[in-house]
Backbone as a ProteinNet text record, in pm:
[ID]
protein_1_A
[PRIMARY]
MLSNFKNRKKDDIQQEERQFIVFTVGQERFGVDVNQIKQVIPVMEATHIPNSPSFVKGVINLRGDIIPIIDLADKLSLKQSQVDEEKKRIIIVELDEISNIGMLVDTVTEMIRIHADKITDAPEIARAVHTDYIQGVAKIDKQLLILLNLNKVLTTEELIELGKIEF
[TERTIARY]
10825.1	10785.9	10649.3	10649.2	10513.1	10433	10436.5	10373.1	10268.2	10372.5	10300.1	10228.5	10259.9	10168.5	10005.3	10025.1	9894.9	9827.9	9876.4	9825.9	9766	9807.5	9730.1	9603.6	9546.9	9394.9	9328.8	9245.5	9177.4	9162	9127.1	9113.4	9247.1	9377.1	9473.3	9527.8	9473	9525.5	9406.3	9336.1	9209.9	9231.7	9285.3	9333.5	9479	9508	9652.8	9587.5	9473.7	9392.7	9306	9312	9205.8	9102.2	8999	8917.8	8933.9	8990	8968.7	8866.4	8846.5	8740.2	8796.6	8831.5	8936.6	8852.7	8893.6	8826.9	8974.5	8880.1	8981.6	8979.2	9083.9	9008.7	9128	9120.2	9171.4	9262.3	9375.8	9479.6	9479	9480.4	9496.1	9400.7	9500.1	9399.2	9398.9	9280.6	9332.8	9239.1	9266.4	9225.4	9152.1	9066.9	9015.6	8934.2	9009.8	8969	8815.5	8753.7	8634.2	8554.3	8616.2	8583.2	8539.9	8578.5	8579.2	8490.2	8422.7	8315.2	8162.5	8070	7918.7	7898.2	7872.8	7797.7	7823.9	7815.8	7866.2	7782.4	7725.7	7602.2	7600.3	7507.1	7539.7	7543.7	7622.5	7613.5	7463	7447	7338.3	7366.3	7268.3	7270.9	7314	7426.4	7439.3	7395.9	7374.4	7322.3	7446.4	7510.7	7585.3	7573.6	7710.4	7697.1	7766.5	7749.2	7820.1	7910.1	8072.5	8180.6	8266.7	8199.9	8247.2	8411.2	8494.2	8621.9	8551.4	8686.8	8634.4	8630.8	8714.3	8674.7	8564.1	8467.5	8313.9	8264.3	8192.2	8093.9	7895.9	7913.8	7797.5	7744.9	7590.6	7544.8	7429.3	7420	7297.4	7192.4	7070.2	7010.4	6982.6	7035.9	7038.2	6935.7	6814	6721.7	6721.4	6688.4	6676.7	6804.5	6928	7088.4	7155.1	7182.7	7268	7389.3	7454.9	7585.8	7659.5	7743.6	7841.8	7955.6	7926.5	8012.6	8134.8	8249.3	8416.3	8444.5	8521.5	8577.7	8679.9	8732.8	8860	8983.1	8945.4	9024.7	9077.9	8999.2	8994.5	9109.1	9061.6	9088.2	9246.4	9253.3	9417.3	9472.7	9436.7	9498.9	9549.6	9470	9422.7	9386.5	9429	9352.9	9194.1	9142.6	8991.8	8969.7	8875.6	8909.5	8747.1	8766.4	8619.4	8564.6	8510.3	8450.4	8270.6	8224	8091.3	8036	7923.9	7849	7781.9	7736	7673.3	7794.8	7875.4	8027.3	8056.2	8024.7	8101	8015.2	8071.6	8015.6	8028.1	7978.4	7994.2	8035.5	8129.8	8173	8133.2	8027.8	8007.3	8057.2	8119.8	8223.5	8161.8	8187.7	8115.3	8247.1	8237.6	8347.3	8334	8392.9	8368.2	8310.4	8380.7	8377.1	8258.1	8201.4	8099.4	7985.9	7979.9	7875.4	7936.4	7858.4	7869.7	7897.8	8020.8	8070.1	8090.1	8022.3	8053.2	8191.9	8258.1	8395.2	8343.3	8349	8308.9	8463.1	8423.5	8508.3	8473.9	8559.1	8530.8	8476.9	8507.2	8453.1	8476.4	8416.9	8475.2	8428.9	8566.8	8544.2	8617.3	8624.9	8641.6	8652.8	8589.7	8658.5	8789.1	8883.1	8974.3	9006.8	9064.5	9169.8	9318.3	9362.1	9485.1	9554.4	9684.5	9774.2	9804	9807.5	9921.2	10056.5	10116.3	10309.2	10287.4	10162.2	10187.1	10168.6	10132.2	10140.8	10249.8	10298.2	10429.7	10400.2	10484.6	10450.6	10472	10421.1	10435.8	10570.3	10633.4	10758.3	10788.2	10935.1	10972	10921.7	10892.8	10877.7	10729.1	10671.1	10485.6	10463.9	10589.7	10627	10629.9	10657.1	10710.7	10639.8	10482.9	10394.4	10278.7	10180	10085.6	10018.6	10058.1	10005.7	9975.6	9924.6	9893.9	9747	9711.6	9625.8	9639.2	9730.3	9811.2	9859.8	9764.9	9793.7	9911.5	9928.9	9992.2	10017.4	10110.3	10083.2	10078.1	10036.7	10053.9	10046.1	10134.2	10109.8	10028.2	9944.2	9819.4	9827.3	9838.6	9861.3	9920.4	10089.1	10184.5	10149.5	10045.5	10022.9	10020	10069.1	10078.3	9895.1	9874.6	9768.9	9821.2	9725.7	9752	9606.9	9685.9	9611.1	9584.7	9438.8	9387.2	9338.7	9330.7	9251.1	9171.7	9028.3	8932.5	8966.4	8934.1	8919.6	9023.6	9133.3	9251.8	9264.7	9173.4	9160.5	9155.7	9089.5	9049.9	9155.6	9220.8	9286.1	9196.7	9212.5	9133.5	9060.8	9168.2	9115.1	9004.6	9025.7	8917.7	8778.6	8799.2	8672.8	8589.6	8698.2	8573.1	8534.5	8613.9	8579.1	8432.8	8408.8	8313.4	8163.6	8260	8147.8	8085.7	8142.8	8090.9	8026.5	7974	7877.6	7779.5	7677.6	7542.2	7447.1	7412.7	7336.5	7177.1
6534.5	6663.5	6697.5	6719.5	6767.3	6651.4	6545.2	6450.6	6455.7	6476.9	6495.6	6634	6711.5	6822.6	6822.2	6758	6713.4	6583.9	6533.7	6437.7	6514.1	6612.2	6662.2	6668.4	6638.2	6679.1	6796.2	6835.7	6985.8	7014.1	6925.4	6961.3	7016.9	6941.2	7030.5	7127.8	7187.2	7283.3	7423	7361.7	7451.3	7458.7	7402.1	7417.6	7497.2	7500.9	7609.4	7769.9	7787	7912.4	7943.2	8086.4	8095.3	8210.8	8229	8379.4	8456.3	8572	8681.1	8787.5	8838.8	8962.4	9094.8	9160.7	9314.6	9399.6	9514.4	9625.5	9733.6	9874.6	9977.6	10037	10049.9	10135.5	10210	10383.4	10483.9	10469.9	10484.6	10481.9	10329.6	10257.5	10065.9	9972.8	9904.9	9789.2	9688.1	9572.3	9458.8	9336.1	9254.4	9150.3	9030.5	8958.3	8879.8	8747	8613.6	8510.6	8518.9	8458.6	8433.6	8341.1	8282.3	8189.3	8236.5	8348.6	8439.6	8527.1	8515.2	8624.1	8585.2	8620.3	8575.6	8632.1	8784.3	8854.9	8970.6	9056.1	9218.5	9264.6	9403.4	9445.2	9584.3	9707.7	9850.8	9899.1	9956.7	10075.5	10110.7	10043.6	10079.6	10188.1	10283.1	10345	10253.6	10281.7	10230.7	10264.3	10192.2	10262.3	10277.7	10397.1	10387	10328.1	10278.5	10215.5	10279.8	10304.6	10448.6	10354.7	10381.2	10336	10216.2	10213.3	10100.9	10141.6	10119.3	10122.6	10230	10333.1	10430.4	10353.4	10237.5	10177.4	10116.5	10087.1	10020.2	10140	10121.6	10272.5	10207.8	10143.3	10072.6	9921	9916.4	9804.6	9814.4	9731.6	9749	9578.1	9599.4	9461.7	9420.3	9338.3	9218.7	9126.6	9131.6	9040.9	8981.7	9046.6	9001.6	8953.7	8967.1	8946.2	9102.9	9121.2	9279.9	9219.2	9309.4	9295.8	9440.2	9391.2	9517.6	9537.5	9706.1	9729	9771.7	9722.8	9823.1	9846.1	10021.7	10051.3	10029.9	9986.2	9928.9	10022.3	10119.4	10266.7	10296.1	10321.3	10329.9	10222.3	10106.9	10003.9	10008.1	10000	9972.3	10117.2	10207.8	10316.7	10391.3	10392.7	10431.5	10577.9	10661.3	10787.5	10746.3	10838.5	10833.9	10877.8	10811.4	10876.6	10935.3	11055.1	11073.1	11008.6	10905.7	10796.7	10835.1	10862.6	10867.8	10731.6	10777.8	10696.1	10584.2	10606.7	10509.7	10396.8	10439.9	10359.2	10235.2	10273.6	10254.1	10049.9	9982.3	9865.1	9802.9	9700.3	9634.1	9512.2	9424.2	9293.5	9249.7	9123	9076.3	8905.3	8916.4	8803.8	8696.5	8592.7	8515	8488.1	8510.9	8464.3	8352.9	8316.4	8190.7	8271.4	8373.2	8404.5	8520.7	8584.5	8669.4	8658.3	8556.7	8487.4	8576.7	8699.6	8797.1	8933.9	8984.9	9133.9	9178.4	9332.4	9378.7	9440.7	9417.3	9555.4	9656.1	9782.5	9878.2	9898.3	9928.2	9950	10045.5	10079.8	10227.3	10184.6	10067.8	10004	9872.1	9772	9665.7	9683.6	9641.4	9671.6	9511	9444	9313.3	9158.1	9054.2	8946.5	8905.3	8837.2	8771.5	8635	8555.6	8469.5	8481.1	8431.3	8421.7	8307.9	8250.8	8158.8	8164.2	8055	8035.2	8072.1	8039.1	8096.7	8257.6	8349	8475.3	8545.7	8450.7	8526.6	8498.7	8601.4	8622.5	8653.5	8605.7	8643.7	8803.7	8850.1	8989.7	9034.5	9141	9184	9207.1	9214.9	9191.2	9382.5	9452.6	9596.5	9557.3	9477.9	9458.3	9388.4	9324.1	9228.4	9296.2	9371.8	9455.6	9517.6	9528.2	9589.5	9463.2	9523	9356.9	9349	9249.5	9256.1	9098.4	9055.4	8892	8873.5	9005.3	8987.8	9007.4	8983.7	9021.4	8827.5	8789	8633.3	8658.6	8766.5	8770.5	8886.8	8928.5	9010.8	8949	8996.3	8943.4	9076.8	9012.9	9188.5	9131.6	9253.4	9213	9319.3	9312.7	9475.3	9566.7	9530	9607.2	9688	9656.7	9682.3	9561.8	9587.7	9538.8	9531.8	9382	9373.5	9323.4	9328.4	9357	9206.4	9092.6	9013.3	8999.8	9051	9008.4	8864.8	8850.7	8732.2	8799	8867	8919.9	8847.7	8746.6	8690.1	8717.9	8752.3	8825.3	8981.4	9049.3	9198.3	9250.5	9150.2	9196.2	9079	9139.7	9077.8	9036.8	8915.5	8849.9	8911.9	9045	9143.6	9242.3	9245.1	9338.6	9259.3	9141.4	9051.2	9014.1	9012.8	9008.5	9168.2	9251.9	9387.7	9410.9	9360.1	9356.4	9269.2	9167.2	9040.8	9074.5	9192.9	9308.3	9357.5	9437.3	9567.6	9505.3	9565.4	9518.2	9606.9	9488.4	9533.7	9566.2
7607.1	7661.9	7599.3	7502.2	7384.8	7416.3	7452.8	7438.5	7596.7	7706.6	7840.5	7862.4	7770.6	7798.3	7722.2	7613.7	7516.2	7615.7	7726.2	7779.2	7915	7935.7	8078.7	8067.5	8210.6	8198	8191.1	8146.9	8136.9	8289.4	8392.6	8525.2	8544.2	8527.3	8604	8524.1	8411	8364.7	8443.1	8452.6	8513.5	8700.2	8707.7	8874.2	8886.3	8775.6	8764.1	8716.3	8700.3	8684.6	8784.1	8820.3	8937.7	8867.5	8908.8	8883.5	9014.5	8969.7	9091.3	9005	9106.8	9103.2	9138.5	9035.4	9050.2	9053.4	9152	9196.1	9251.5	9273	9290.4	9414.9	9516.3	9634.5	9637.6	9637	9640.6	9500.5	9465.1	9359.2	9325.8	9417.2	9409.1	9321.4	9272.9	9197	9298.1	9304.2	9375.1	9330.8	9380.8	9293.3	9428.3	9403.4	9536.1	9468.6	9448.3	9463.1	9463.3	9401.4	9333	9463.2	9461.3	9616.2	9757.4	9729.5	9883.7	9915.1	9788.4	9778	9763.3	9827.1	9834.8	9731.1	9755.7	9630.9	9655.8	9519.3	9547.2	9525.3	9540.3	9579.8	9564.1	9474.1	9521	9687.1	9687.8	9806.9	9881.8	9969.5	10037.4	10172.2	10204.7	10304.4	10429.5	10520.6	10611.4	10760.9	10850.5	10984	11082.7	11120.3	11213.4	11334.7	11403.8	11536.2	11620.3	11712.2	11793.5	11851.6	11899.7	11940.3	11856.6	11748.9	11628.9	11594.7	11589.5	11503.6	11371.2	11359	11249.5	11110.6	11071.8	10985.1	10927.4	11061.8	11031.2	10989.8	10885.2	10841.7	10874.8	10956.6	11000.1	10955.4	10956.7	10917.2	10819.5	10756.6	10669.3	10650.1	10617.9	10631.9	10504.4	10463.1	10332.5	10362.5	10299.3	10259.4	10422.7	10532	10663.3	10759.2	10662.5	10762.1	10767.9	10900	10937.2	10930.4	10858.6	10767	10838	10892.6	10932.1	10806.1	10730.3	10643.8	10683.3	10652.9	10653.9	10537.4	10571	10454.1	10421.4	10309.6	10304.7	10281.2	10254.2	10230.4	10348.1	10452	10633.8	10654.7	10611.2	10683.8	10647.8	10549	10454.1	10487	10564	10504	10376.7	10308.2	10143.2	10158.3	10079.3	10039.8	9994.7	10051.3	10024.2	9826.3	9749.8	9610.3	9624.3	9522.1	9514.6	9397.6	9414.1	9311.4	9347.6	9212.4	9241.4	9336	9391.8	9521.6	9419.5	9310.2	9207.7	9146.7	9175.6	9107.4	9240	9348.1	9466.7	9504.2	9584.4	9552	9675.7	9777.3	9860.3	9832.8	9886.3	9837.6	9971.2	9919.2	10069.8	10089.8	10191.3	10226.3	10325	10336.6	10460.8	10536.9	10662.7	10745	10865.1	10887	10986.2	11142	11152.7	11313.9	11301.8	11185.8	11230.2	11123.4	11025.8	10967.8	10784.7	10801	10652	10693.9	10598.9	10653.5	10504.1	10488.9	10371.6	10359.7	10237.4	10228.2	10143.6	10130	10072.2	9976.6	9861.7	9774	9662.1	9580.1	9508.1	9389.7	9308	9189.4	9170.8	9130.1	9067.2	8896.8	8875.3	8733.9	8631.3	8667	8606.5	8695.1	8576.2	8626.6	8544.8	8609.1	8562.7	8606.6	8463.8	8490.3	8562.3	8608.6	8620	8687.4	8591.8	8596.7	8744	8824.5	8931.9	8913.9	8803	8769.1	8763.9	8748.2	8700.2	8861	8952.3	9104.1	9171.8	9206.4	9304	9423.6	9564.4	9679.8	9704.1	9800.1	9827.2	9859.6	9771.7	9812	9923	9955.9	10125.6	10210.9	10134.1	10208.6	10240	10153.3	10234.7	10356.1	10382.1	10453.8	10595.6	10587	10727.5	10817.9	10704.2	10806.1	10812.8	10884	10906.2	10796	10703.5	10559.8	10549.7	10650.4	10629.9	10542	10488.6	10408.5	10233.3	10246.3	10082.8	10050.3	9972.5	9916.6	9819.2	9740.2	9658	9530	9447.6	9333.4	9182.9	9141.4	8957.8	8886.3	8742.8	8665.5	8582.5	8545.6	8456.1	8362.7	8259.8	8126.3	8194.6	8249.8	8263	8398.1	8477.3	8588.4	8722.7	8828.2	8976.7	8984.3	9060.1	9076.8	9248.2	9352.5	9442.4	9478.6	9516.1	9555.8	9697.1	9714.1	9879.8	9928.5	10027.9	10134.7	10227.4	10195.2	10251.3	10399.8	10422.4	10556.3	10662.1	10604.2	10667.9	10666	10625	10656	10766.9	10870.8	10982.2	11062.2	11186.4	11283	11347.7	11444.2	11552.9	11634.2	11666.5	11772.9	11713.8	11593.6	11522.7	11478.6	11485	11481.8	11621	11724.2	11831.6	11865.3	11860.3	11858.9	11783.4	11672.1	11600.9	11642.9	11680.5	11787.2	11884.5	11974.4	12055.4	12050.7	11888.5	11840.6	11853.6	11928.7	11893.1	11805	11713.7	11586.8	11637.7
[MASK]
+++++++++++++++++++++++++++++++++++++++++++++++++++++++++++++++++++++++++++++++++++++++++++++++++++++++++++++++++++++++++++++++++++++++++++++++++++++++++++++++++++++++

């Protein structure tokens, strides 16, 4: 059995391990697979879009691309925190339906590696609510880290609504 372990390819071991960006929203810690993230930028002033959903903070112009900004605290019904604006970040995610979208978070704290066997399914209580965006939960440093799939934070209906907003 030990010889089997020694003979495993390095690629196999690396495939069991994934990298996550860790960030906070309100009092919660979240992790997102780095493969879902295009870039992380400091907060920029967003232009408000009339008649947009409450969680849409507006749009920004990032190197010629107009990107809608979603406030994750508002979208996930979390209490707004009193974090300094300088610490807040926008996580840019590429979505098929809208090209790029920005997710406003309180802080980006670190990048970590998590072995697949450390990730468990979301608890039953979380499944009672619309939580398709929760990939799982990992226990890191005696704290729970909620792993999100940012591509599923918005419902199809919300994506359609965002598509109707004229920038």
